[in-house]
N, C-alpha and C positions, 0 to 999 in steps of 0.2 A: 172091700179092703181099703180102697182110697177113702171112702167115707169114714171108716174107722180112724185112719191116720189123720184125716182132716179134723175130725171131732176131737181127737187127743191133742193135736196141735193147738186148736182153738181153746181147749180147756186149760192147757198149760199156760198159754199166753194170757188168758183171762185171769188165771190165778196169780201170775206175776204182776199184772196190772193192779190187783187189789192188795197185794202184800206190801206193807210199808218198807221203805228203805231203812235198813238197820245196819248199814255199813259203818263200823265204828270210826274209821278215819274220816270219812266224809262228814258224818254228823259232828265229830269233834272239831273239824275245820270250820264248819258253820257256826257252832256254838262259840268257839274262840273268837271268830271274826265279829260276833255280836256281843262279846264280853259276857257270855253266860257263865256264871261260876259252876264248878263241878257239883256243888250241892244241889243245883237246880236242874241237873240233867234228867233226872227221873220224871220231873214234871214236864220238862220240855219234850221228851220223847217217850210218852207213856205206852206207845205201841211196841216198844223194844225192851221189855223187862228182862228177857232172857239174855240179852247182850249188853246189859247196863255195865257190868264190870269191865267189859272190853271197851265200851264207849268212854268210861271214866279214865281208863288207862290211856286211851288214845288222846283224850282231852289233856291229861297231864303231860303227855309227850309233845303235843302241839304247843302248849303254853311254854314248855321248856325250850322248844326250838325257836319260838318267836320272841320270848322274853329272856334272852341270855343276859346275865349281869355284865358281861364284857361289852355288849352292845349298848347297854344302859350307861355304862361308864363313858364310852365314846360320845354318845349323844349328850350326856350331861356336860362333859368337858368342852364340847363345842357349842354349848348353850342352846341345844335343840330341845324342843319340848319333849316330854316323855310320851311314849306311845300310849294313847288312851286305853287300849286293850290291856297292855301290860300294867298300866297304872291300876286298872281295875282287878286284874287277875294275877299280876306278878307277886312274887313272894318277897319276904323281907330282904334277902340279898340283892334282888333286882332294884328295889327302892333305894337301898343303901348305896349301891353302885351309881345310880343316877344322881343322888344327892351329893356324894363325894366328888363325882366328876364335875358336877355343876360348881361346887365350891372351888375345885381346882381351877376351873376356867376363870372364876372370879379372881383368884390369886394371880393368874397369868396377866389379867388386865391391870390389876393393882401394880404388879411389877413393871409393866410397860409405863404406867403413869409415873411411877417413882423414877424410872430411868430418864424419862423426859424431863422431870423436875430436877434431877441431879445434874443434867447438862448445864443448867442455869444457876444452880445453887452454890453458895459459898459458905465457909465457916461453919457455924453452928447448925444452920439449916441443912447443909450437906451431911454433917454428922448424924443429925436426926433421921434424915432420909436413908442413910446407910444402915442405921439400926432397924428401921422399919423394913428395909429390904431383907435384912438377915432374918428378921422374925417371920416374914412371909416365906422365905426359902425354907426355914425349919418346918413351918406348917405344911408346905408342899412336900417336903421329904417324908413327913409322917403319912400323908395321904398316899404318896408313892409306895411306902412300905406296905400299906394295906393292899394297894393295887397289885404289887408283886406277889404277896401271899395268896391273893385270890385269883391270880392268873389273868388279870385284865391287861389289855395292851398298853404299853408304856411309851410308845414313840414320842408322843406329844410331851409327856412328862419329862423324859430325859432331855429333850431339846430345850425346854423352858428352864430347867434347873441349870443345865450347862451354860445357857446364855446368861443367866443371873450370876453364876460364878465367874464367868469370863468378864463381865462388866465390873464385878467387884475387884478384880485383880489389876 
C-alpha cells in the first residue's frame, strides 16, 4: 500500500514538473514587464493554447493597471520620461495624457520665466509679457479642460493657474 501511494505521489509530482506554467496573471505580468504586445502572446507561450484567451485578458488588465492615463499625465507634467513599457504597449489615451502633461509642464516653466521677466520689465515690454502670459494661461486652461473631462489629477494644474491669475491682478 505504501508503495502504491509513493508511486502515485511521485507520478503526480513528475507530471507537475513537466507541465508548463500557464497561469494567466503570471504570464501576463512577465509579458508586460518585457513589453511583449498582446498579438505576440501566442508565439511567446505556445504551450498554453487552451488558456490563451485568459492570458490575453490578463495581459490587457496588467497593461491597464500599469499604464493609466492619469499616471501618464502626472509623469508628463513633472517632465518625467514615459514608462518604456507603457510607451510600447500603452494605447492612444495614455500617450495623449503624457504628451499633454508634458506640454502643461512646459507652460508652467514659461509662466515662471515670464513672471521673472515682468519683475524687471516696464512699458511696452511689460505689456507684451502680460499678453504672452494670458496666452499661456488660456492654453493651460484648455489642457486643464481635457484633464478634467478625462479624470486626470489636477492639483498641479489648479495651483499653477491660480498663481498666474494672482500675479496678473
